[in-house]
C-alpha positions in Angstrom: 21.1 103.7 148.2 21.4 104.4 144.4 23.9 102.4 142.6 26.2 104.3 140.1 25.6 103.2 136.5 27.5 100.6 135.0 30.2 102.4 132.5 29.7 100.7 129.4 31.9 100.3 126.2 30.1 99.1 122.9 32.2 97.3 120.4 30.6 96.6 117.2 27.8 98.9 115.8 25.9 96.9 113.2 22.2 96.2 113.6 22.2 94.4 116.7 25.1 96.5 118.1 23.2 99.8 117.5 20.1 98.4 119.1 22.0 97.4 122.2 23.8 100.7 122.3 20.3 102.3 122.2 19.2 100.3 125.0 22.1 101.4 127.2 21.4 105.0 126.1 17.9 104.6 127.3 18.5 103.0 130.6 19.8 105.1 133.8 21.6 101.8 134.9 24.1 102.2 132.2 26.5 104.9 131.1 27.9 104.9 127.7 31.7 105.7 127.8 32.6 104.9 124.2 31.7 103.2 121.1 33.8 101.6 118.4 33.2 99.9 115.1 35.8 98.4 112.7 34.6 100.8 109.8 32.7 104.1 109.6 29.1 103.8 110.7 26.2 106.1 110.3 24.5 106.4 114.0 21.1 107.5 115.1 20.7 110.8 116.8 20.7 109.3 119.9 24.1 107.9 119.8 25.9 110.7 117.8 27.0 112.4 120.9 29.0 109.4 122.4 32.8 109.2 121.8 33.8 107.0 118.9 37.0 105.3 119.7 39.6 103.9 117.6 39.3 100.4 118.4 39.0 97.6 121.2 42.2 98.5 123.0 41.1 102.2 123.4 37.9 101.0 124.9 39.5 98.8 127.7 41.8 101.8 128.5 38.6 103.4 129.9 38.3 100.6 132.4 34.6 100.1 131.7 32.5 97.9 134.0 30.8 96.3 131.0 31.9 95.4 127.5 29.1 94.9 125.1 30.8 92.8 122.1 28.5 92.9 118.9 31.1 91.9 116.2 31.5 89.2 113.9 31.5 85.8 115.4 35.1 84.8 114.8 36.3 87.8 117.0 33.9 87.2 119.9 36.1 84.7 122.1 39.2 86.7 122.1 37.5 90.0 122.6 35.2 88.6 125.5 38.1 87.0 127.2 40.3 90.3 126.9 37.5 92.2 128.4 37.0 89.9 131.4 40.7 89.7 132.0 40.7 93.6 132.1 38.1 93.2 134.7 35.0 93.9 132.8 31.6 92.0 132.6 30.7 91.0 129.4 27.7 90.9 127.3 28.4 88.9 123.8 26.1 88.5 120.9 25.3 85.0 119.7 26.8 82.8 118.7 29.3 82.9 121.7 32.2 81.7 119.4 33.0 80.1 116.1 34.0 76.7 117.6 33.0 74.7 120.8 36.6 74.9 122.1 36.7 78.8 122.0 33.1 79.0 123.5 34.4 76.8 126.4 37.4 79.0 126.7 35.3 82.1 127.2 33.3 80.2 129.9 36.4 79.1 131.7 37.5 83.0 131.6 34.2 83.9 133.2 34.7 81.5 136.0 38.1 82.3 136.4 37.9 85.9 136.8 34.4 86.0 138.5 33.0 88.5 135.7 29.5 87.9 134.5 29.0 86.8 131.0 25.8 87.1 129.3 24.9 85.9 125.8 22.7 87.4 123.4 19.7 84.9 123.4 17.2 87.2 122.9 14.3 85.1 122.8 14.7 84.1 126.5 13.4 87.5 127.3 10.5 87.6 125.0 7.1 87.0 126.9 5.5 85.2 124.1 8.2 82.8 123.7 8.3 82.1 127.3 4.7 81.3 127.2 5.1 79.1 123.9 8.0 76.9 125.7 5.8 76.6 129.0 2.9 75.4 126.8 4.9 73.1 124.8 6.4 71.5 128.2 2.9 71.4 129.5 2.2 68.9 126.7 4.7 66.4 127.8 7.4 64.6 125.5 8.7 63.1 123.3 8.5 65.9 121.0 8.7 66.6 117.5 10.1 70.3 116.6 9.6 72.1 113.5 11.5 75.3 113.1 12.8 77.6 110.6 13.7 81.5 109.8 14.5 82.0 106.3 15.0 85.5 105.2 14.6 87.0 101.8 17.1 89.8 101.5 18.2 92.2 98.9 20.2 95.5 99.0 21.6 96.5 102.3 20.2 93.4 104.2 22.0 91.1 101.5 25.1 92.9 102.1 24.8 92.5 105.9 24.2 88.8 105.3 27.3 88.4 102.9 29.4 90.0 105.5 27.7 87.3 108.2 28.7 84.5 106.0 32.1 85.3 105.6 32.6 83.7 109.1 29.2 81.9 109.8 26.5 80.0 107.9 22.7 80.9 108.5 22.2 77.7 110.3 24.9 78.0 112.8 24.0 82.1 113.2 20.5 81.8 113.7 20.2 78.0 114.7 21.6 78.8 118.2 18.5 80.5 119.1 16.1 77.5 118.1 18.3 74.8 119.4 18.2 76.8 122.7 14.4 76.7 122.6 14.2 73.0 121.7 16.8 72.4 124.7 14.3 74.6 127.1 11.5 72.2 126.0 13.0 68.8 126.4 15.2 67.9 129.2 16.9 65.3 127.1 20.5 65.7 125.8 20.9 65.9 122.1 22.8 62.6 120.7 23.0 63.0 116.8 22.6 65.7 114.6 22.7 65.6 110.6 23.1 68.7 108.6 22.9 69.6 104.7 23.3 72.8 102.7 23.5 74.3 99.6 25.2 77.3 97.9 22.6 79.2 96.1 24.8 82.4 95.3 27.9 83.0 93.6 28.3 86.0 95.6 29.7 83.9 98.6 32.8 81.9 99.0 32.7 78.6 97.4 33.1 76.9 100.8 30.1 78.6 102.2 26.3 77.9 101.9 23.4 80.3 102.4 21.0 77.6 102.7 21.3 75.0 105.6 19.0 72.3 107.2 19.6 70.2 110.3 17.8 67.4 111.8 18.6 66.5 115.8 17.9 63.6 117.7 17.6 63.6 121.5 18.1 60.9 124.2 14.2 60.7 125.2 13.5 59.9 121.3 12.4 63.7 120.6 13.6 64.8 117.1 13.7 68.3 115.5 14.5 70.0 112.3 15.7 73.7 111.8 16.1 75.4 108.4 17.8 78.8 107.7 18.3 80.5 104.3 19.4 84.0 103.4 19.5 85.9 100.2 17.5 87.4 97.3 16.4 83.9 96.0 14.9 82.9 99.3 11.1 82.0 99.3 8.5 83.9 101.2 6.4 80.9 101.7 6.5 79.1 105.1 9.3 81.2 106.1 8.5 81.1 109.7 7.6 78.0 111.1 7.6 77.3 114.8 5.6 74.2 115.7 6.0 71.6 118.4 4.1 68.2 118.7 4.0 65.8 121.3 1.6 62.6 121.9 -0.8 64.9 123.5 -0.9 67.6 121.1 0.8 70.4 119.5 1.7 74.1 120.0 2.2 76.6 117.1 3.0 80.3 116.4 0.5 81.6 114.0 1.8 84.6 112.0 -0.3 87.6 110.6 -1.2 87.2 107.3 1.3 89.3 105.0 4.3 89.2 107.5 7.5 89.6 105.6 10.8 87.8 106.2 12.9 91.0 105.8 11.3 92.7 108.8 13.2 92.1 111.7 10.2 92.5 114.0 8.8 89.1 112.5 11.8 87.3 113.6 10.6 87.4 117.1 6.9 88.2 117.2 4.5 85.5 117.4 1.0 87.0 116.9 -1.0 84.3 118.3 -0.5 80.7 119.6 -2.4 77.6 118.7 -2.9 75.1 121.3 -4.2 71.7 119.9 -5.1 68.7 122.5 -5.1 65.3 121.0 -7.6 64.1 123.5 -10.8 62.5 122.0 -14.4 62.0 123.3 -16.5 58.9 123.4 -17.3 59.3 119.7 -13.8 59.6 118.4 -13.8 63.3 117.8 -11.8 65.8 119.6 -12.9 66.6 122.8 -11.8 70.4 122.7 -11.6 72.7 120.0 -8.2 74.4 119.4 -7.2 77.3 121.7 -5.9 80.5 120.1 -3.9 82.6 122.6 -3.4 86.3 121.4 -0.1 87.8 121.9 -1.2 91.3 121.4 1.0 93.9 122.8 4.1 91.9 122.5 7.5 93.8 122.5 9.1 94.8 119.3 12.7 94.3 118.5 14.2 97.2 120.1 12.0 96.8 123.4 13.3 93.1 123.5 17.1 94.4 123.2 15.9 96.9 126.1 14.9 93.9 128.1 17.8 91.8 127.4 20.1 94.6 128.7 18.0 95.0 131.9 18.7 91.4 132.4 22.5 92.2 132.2 22.1 94.7 134.6 20.2 92.5 137.0 22.8 89.7 136.7 25.7 92.2 137.5 23.9 94.0 140.6 22.7 91.1 141.9 25.5 88.7 141.5 23.2 86.2 139.6 24.5 82.5 139.2 24.6 82.3 135.3 26.4 78.8 135.2 23.1 77.1 133.3 23.0 80.4 131.0 26.4 79.7 129.9 26.3 76.1 129.6 23.2 76.2 127.5 24.9 78.5 125.3 27.9 76.2 124.8 25.3 73.2 124.2 23.1 74.8 121.6 26.4 76.0 119.9 27.6 72.4 120.0 24.6 71.2 118.0 24.6 73.7 115.2 28.4 73.4 114.7 28.0 69.6 114.6 25.4 70.1 111.9 27.6 72.3 110.1 30.3 69.5 110.1 28.1 66.8 109.2 26.9 69.0 106.0 30.6 69.4 105.2 31.5 65.7 105.9 28.3 64.1 104.5 27.6 62.0 107.3 25.7 62.2 110.7 27.6 63.2 113.8 27.2 61.6 117.3 27.2 64.3 120.2 
């Protein structure tokens, strides 16, 4: 029997909100009943025919099956809880909330209401990243994680970054993705985090930084670092490092020559994986040459958003258990927020 589409209200139409709205538009499993944004916004032709509502309450009044929340981080928790208490399932962009306490409130509301809560960890739906994680796990720990995502931005992209930094630093906004990757590779709990950051622009608040770096220690001895910077001063050199080492070798993402940090597709694309094995032969040289695994044909940004929303549809229709999904979102957020606290207090934070 054909199931009716999920009546979907989209709140927030920035870069990610538009992409998710396009995913709903293209998928017959969803029916967009309304869109809302806090300020006027130009929409692609595919979305121009949908009702533009006055705000969040107007969207809830339509009694949607799904509310898609793509606003700034400080509003995520309250909007998600209001939507679930109104009877809707929720997709919310990462980070789940601005504090661990608020993130836990959202998860508690999902459990209390029985509504599905999916958080926008887009890399979990990327076949190349799934392969990267599997190859790293095959090596066995303990691990060294080396990861960053720096973005040189100017013009409209820098304006977007400045608006994001009104509530969230780069290491928190982007770091949740890569802490989630680390946590999927090692089963050990994070135990300590150290953070540092610097304000490289007088166009942001004196209390904010647009460059940040964290170091995290895990219970099994694994350790990792993550770096994120936004702005016109950010270097293009080594802007995308994704590398995991263990006693048995290493797995690395190798980007195409000429990749640019401002290209949103480079934030998820992998191009190739390099698999290095530490095993040596009788003469002391490496027993195997490095293996290069092509990721040709991997999805672009919009295709990934499409895949993510197919997961949302599946989770709702098949009544999937999202306990681990929600708990992982809170755990990765706790690490990056502890790093932000460490940076501001000038000391390591035990988790």
